[in-house]
C-alpha positions as CSV (number, residue, x, y, z in Angstrom):
1,M,90.8,-83.2,187.0
2,P,94.2,-84.6,187.9
3,S,96.3,-86.2,185.2
4,K,96.8,-90.0,185.0
5,Y,100.3,-89.5,186.4
6,V,99.0,-87.6,189.4
7,Q,96.5,-90.5,190.0
8,L,99.5,-92.9,189.8
9,V,101.4,-90.9,192.4
10,S,98.3,-90.8,194.6
11,T,98.3,-94.6,194.5
12,V,102.0,-94.6,195.5
13,L,101.3,-92.4,198.5
14,Y,98.2,-94.0,199.9
15,T,98.1,-97.7,198.9
16,R,100.4,-100.7,198.5
17,F,100.5,-101.1,194.8
18,S,102.3,-103.3,192.3
19,V,104.6,-101.6,189.9
20,L,103.2,-103.7,187.1
21,S,99.8,-102.0,187.7
22,L,101.6,-98.7,187.8
23,L,103.1,-99.2,184.4
24,I,99.9,-100.6,182.9
25,S,97.7,-97.7,184.2
26,Y,100.1,-95.0,182.9
27,Q,100.4,-95.3,179.2
28,L,100.6,-91.8,177.8
29,G,103.7,-92.2,175.7
30,M,106.1,-91.7,178.6
31,D,109.1,-94.0,179.0
32,S,108.5,-96.4,181.9
33,V,112.2,-96.6,182.7
34,D,112.3,-92.8,183.0
35,V,109.3,-92.9,185.3
36,L,110.7,-95.5,187.7
37,S,114.2,-94.1,187.6
38,F,112.9,-90.6,188.5
39,L,110.8,-92.0,191.4
40,F,113.9,-94.0,192.4
41,M,116.0,-90.9,192.4
42,L,113.5,-88.7,194.3
43,G,113.7,-91.0,197.4
44,S,117.5,-90.3,197.6
45,L,117.4,-86.5,197.3
46,E,118.2,-84.2,200.2
47,L,115.2,-82.4,201.7
48,G,114.8,-78.8,200.6
49,Q,118.0,-78.7,198.4
50,P,117.8,-77.2,194.9
51,Y,118.5,-79.6,192.0
52,S,119.1,-78.6,188.4
53,K,116.6,-79.7,185.7
54,A,119.3,-79.5,183.0
55,T,120.0,-83.2,183.2
56,L,116.4,-84.4,183.2
57,T,114.8,-86.2,180.3
58,P,111.7,-84.7,178.6
59,T,109.6,-87.4,180.4
60,Q,111.0,-86.4,183.8
61,T,110.6,-82.7,183.1
62,Q,106.9,-83.4,182.4
63,M,106.6,-85.4,185.6
64,L,107.8,-82.3,187.6
65,L,104.6,-80.5,186.7
66,D,102.4,-83.2,188.0
67,L,104.5,-83.9,191.1
68,G,104.5,-80.2,191.8
69,D,100.7,-80.2,191.8
70,F,100.8,-83.0,194.4
71,G,103.2,-81.2,196.7
72,I,106.0,-83.7,196.1
73,I,108.4,-81.2,194.6
74,L,108.5,-77.4,194.6
75,Q,109.3,-75.1,191.7
76,Q,109.1,-71.3,191.9
77,T,107.7,-71.3,188.3
78,P,107.3,-74.0,185.7
79,N,110.3,-72.5,183.9
80,S,112.6,-72.4,186.9
81,P,116.0,-74.0,186.2
82,S,115.8,-76.0,189.4
83,F,113.4,-77.8,191.7
84,Y,113.2,-78.7,195.4
85,P,112.1,-82.0,196.9
86,T,109.7,-81.8,199.8
87,R,109.4,-84.3,202.7
88,L,106.9,-86.3,200.6
89,A,109.6,-86.8,198.0
90,T,112.1,-88.0,200.5
91,T,109.6,-90.6,201.8
92,L,108.4,-91.6,198.4
93,T,110.2,-94.9,198.6
94,S,109.5,-95.6,202.2
95,D,107.1,-98.2,203.5
96,A,103.4,-97.7,203.0
97,G,102.7,-96.7,206.6
98,A,105.3,-94.0,206.6
99,L,104.0,-92.7,203.3
100,R,100.5,-92.4,204.6
101,S,101.4,-90.7,207.9
102,S,103.8,-88.4,206.2
103,A,101.5,-87.5,203.4
104,L,98.5,-86.9,205.7
105,A,100.7,-84.7,208.0
106,D,101.9,-82.7,205.1
107,F,98.6,-82.2,203.4
108,S,96.9,-81.2,206.7
109,S,99.4,-78.5,207.5
110,N,101.5,-77.4,204.6
111,A,102.4,-79.7,201.7
112,L,105.3,-77.5,200.7
113,S,106.9,-77.0,204.1
114,F,110.5,-78.0,204.4
115,S,111.3,-80.0,207.5
116,S,114.9,-80.9,208.5
117,S,113.9,-84.4,209.8
118,D,112.9,-87.4,207.8
119,G,110.6,-89.8,209.5
120,S,111.3,-92.7,207.2
121,K,113.3,-95.7,208.7
122,G,116.0,-97.5,206.9
123,F,115.2,-101.1,206.0
124,I,118.1,-102.4,203.9
125,V,121.0,-104.5,205.1
126,V,124.0,-105.1,202.7
127,E,126.7,-107.6,203.5
128,T,130.2,-107.8,202.3
129,N,129.4,-110.9,200.2
130,Y,126.9,-108.8,198.2
131,R,123.9,-110.3,199.9
132,I,121.0,-107.9,200.5
133,Y,118.2,-108.1,203.0
134,A,115.2,-105.6,202.9
135,Y,112.8,-105.6,205.8
136,T,109.8,-104.3,203.9
137,S,106.5,-105.4,202.4
138,S,106.2,-102.4,200.1
139,Q,105.7,-103.4,196.5
140,L,107.4,-100.2,195.3
141,Q,110.5,-100.8,197.4
142,I,110.7,-104.4,196.3
143,A,110.3,-103.3,192.6
144,I,113.1,-100.7,193.0
145,L,115.4,-103.3,194.5
146,Q,114.7,-105.6,191.6
147,L,116.0,-102.9,189.2
148,F,119.6,-103.6,190.5
149,A,119.5,-106.8,192.6
150,R,118.6,-110.4,192.0
151,L,116.0,-111.2,194.6
152,S,115.7,-114.9,195.5
153,T,113.6,-115.2,198.7
154,R,110.5,-113.4,199.8
155,Y,108.8,-113.5,203.2
156,P,105.8,-111.5,204.5
157,N,107.9,-108.6,205.8
158,M,111.3,-109.3,204.2
159,V,113.0,-110.0,200.9
160,S,116.5,-111.2,200.3
161,G,118.8,-111.5,197.3
162,K,122.2,-110.6,195.9
163,I,123.8,-107.7,194.0
164,T,125.5,-109.3,191.0
165,R,127.4,-108.2,188.0
166,E,124.5,-109.1,185.7
167,S,121.9,-107.2,187.9
168,I,124.1,-104.0,188.0
169,R,124.8,-104.1,184.3
170,R,121.1,-104.6,183.6
171,A,120.3,-101.5,185.7
172,V,123.0,-99.5,184.0
173,G,121.5,-100.6,180.6
174,M,118.2,-99.1,181.8
175,G,119.8,-95.8,182.5
176,I,120.4,-96.2,186.3
177,T,123.9,-95.1,187.4
178,S,126.1,-96.8,190.0
179,Q,125.9,-93.6,192.1
180,Q,122.1,-93.7,192.2
181,I,122.2,-97.3,193.4
182,I,124.8,-96.5,196.1
183,S,122.9,-93.4,197.2
184,F,119.6,-95.4,197.4
185,L,121.3,-98.1,199.5
186,S,122.9,-95.6,201.8
187,T,119.8,-93.5,202.2
188,H,117.7,-96.5,203.2
189,A,120.3,-98.4,205.1
190,H,119.0,-100.2,208.2
191,P,120.0,-98.6,211.6
192,Q,122.1,-101.7,212.3
193,M,124.3,-100.8,209.3
194,L,125.3,-97.5,211.0
195,K,126.5,-99.3,214.1
196,K,128.8,-101.8,212.3
197,S,131.4,-99.4,210.9
198,S,132.2,-95.8,210.1
199,T,131.0,-96.3,206.5
200,I,127.3,-97.1,205.9
201,L,127.9,-99.6,203.1
202,P,130.8,-102.1,202.9
203,P,133.5,-100.4,200.8
204,T,134.1,-103.5,198.8
205,V,130.5,-103.5,197.6
206,V,130.5,-99.8,196.8
207,D,133.7,-100.2,194.8
208,Q,132.5,-103.2,192.9
209,I,129.2,-101.6,191.9
210,R,131.2,-98.7,190.4
211,L,133.6,-101.2,188.7
212,W,130.7,-103.1,187.2
213,Q,129.4,-99.9,185.6
214,I,132.8,-99.0,184.3
215,E,133.0,-102.4,182.6
216,G,130.4,-101.3,180.1
217,E,132.3,-98.1,179.4
218,R,135.6,-99.7,178.3
219,M,136.9,-99.4,174.8
220,K,135.7,-102.0,172.3
221,A,137.7,-103.3,169.4
222,T,136.1,-102.9,166.0
223,T,137.3,-104.7,162.9
224,G,137.7,-102.4,159.9
225,F,139.9,-100.5,157.6
226,L,141.9,-97.3,157.9
227,F,142.1,-94.8,155.0
228,K,144.9,-92.3,155.2
229,E,147.6,-90.4,153.3
230,F,145.3,-88.2,151.2
231,G,147.0,-85.6,149.1
232,S,144.7,-82.8,150.0
233,L,141.8,-82.0,152.3
234,Q,139.5,-82.1,149.2
235,E,140.6,-85.6,148.4
236,Y,139.9,-86.7,152.0
237,E,136.5,-85.1,152.4
238,G,134.8,-86.8,149.4
239,P,135.3,-90.5,150.4
240,C,134.9,-89.7,154.1
241,R,131.5,-88.1,153.5
242,Y,130.5,-91.0,151.3
243,A,131.5,-93.5,154.0
244,E,129.4,-91.6,156.5
245,E,126.4,-91.5,154.1
246,I,126.4,-95.3,153.6
247,G,126.8,-95.9,157.4
248,V,130.2,-97.6,157.5
249,L,132.2,-94.7,159.0
250,V,133.4,-95.4,162.6
251,W,136.0,-92.6,163.2
252,K,137.6,-89.7,161.4
253,N,140.3,-87.2,162.0
254,E,140.1,-84.2,159.6
255,A,143.4,-82.7,160.8
256,R,145.4,-85.9,159.9
257,R,143.2,-86.7,156.9
258,M,142.3,-90.2,158.2
259,F,139.1,-92.1,158.6
260,F,138.2,-95.7,159.7
261,V,135.4,-97.8,158.2
262,T,133.9,-101.2,158.9
263,S,133.7,-102.1,155.2
264,H,136.0,-100.8,152.5
265,Q,134.5,-102.3,149.3
266,Q,132.0,-99.5,148.5
267,V,134.5,-96.8,149.5
268,A,137.1,-98.3,147.2
269,V,134.6,-98.5,144.3
270,W,133.7,-94.8,144.9
271,L,137.4,-93.9,144.9
272,R,138.0,-95.8,141.6
273,N,135.0,-94.2,140.0
274,K,136.2,-90.8,141.1
275,K,139.7,-91.4,139.7
276,S,138.4,-92.7,136.4
277,K,136.3,-89.6,135.9
278,G,139.4,-87.6,136.4
C-alpha cells in the first residue's frame, strides 16, 4: 500500500489540487515547509544530473524514498549519496495537462528513463518593475509563486502580482534561498522572455532578490557588556562557563580571555562570591 506521501504526489501528478488540501492530507509529522520547498526545488533540477543528499533535511531524505517508488527520482540504493531527477521531477511544477501527459508517457514506457528534452512550457513573465505574470491555472504553480511573490489579481488562466522585499524575506524566513527563486523563475520563464534579451530574467530583478536575502544576513547590534583582562585562563573559564549556563553569553574568545554578555548582574555576583571564598 503506498504511503500517504505517495498518494499526495499522485494527486500532484494527475489532478489539479489545492496546496491547502495537500498539507491537510499529509500530517505524518513532516515539516510542511520542507515538503513544499523540496517539490519547489525538484522542478528546477536538471534532468538526469546527480545531486548530493548531504544538504537535505531529514524530511526531504524521507521524501526521496517515496518519490523513488513513484519514478520521480532515481537512487541506485536507498543509501546512495546522491539522487537523479527523472522527467517527472522536472515537470512536477508544470501545468496539469503537461503533468498528465508526461506522467502517462513515462509510466507506459519506462518511468526511470532519462530524456534530454523537457516537454514543459514556460509560463512566467517577469518585468523590470518586479511585476510578475504567470499564465497558468495550476493550483500548485500558483501556491509556489505565493511563497515568494505577492499575488494581487487572478484570472481563469493567469495570475499577476509583484515580487517585493517583504515577500522575498518571508520566503527566506521559510528556508527558501534567493538562488532557488531565481532558478525557478528562469526554468519556467515564458518563451517571450527569451526573445527580449540575452539574459532570461531582468538583471535588476535578479540582483535585488539576492540583495533582499543578504539584508537578513547583516550584522545586528546587541547591547551588552564585555568582560576582559582576566589574569589567567582559569579565572576566565569559570565566569564564562557560568554566563553560558544562565543563557546570557553572546560571544567569547578564549585566546584573548574575553566574553560578551547581555546582562552582567548575575555574572558580577558570581565573581564577587568567587572572590569572597578566596
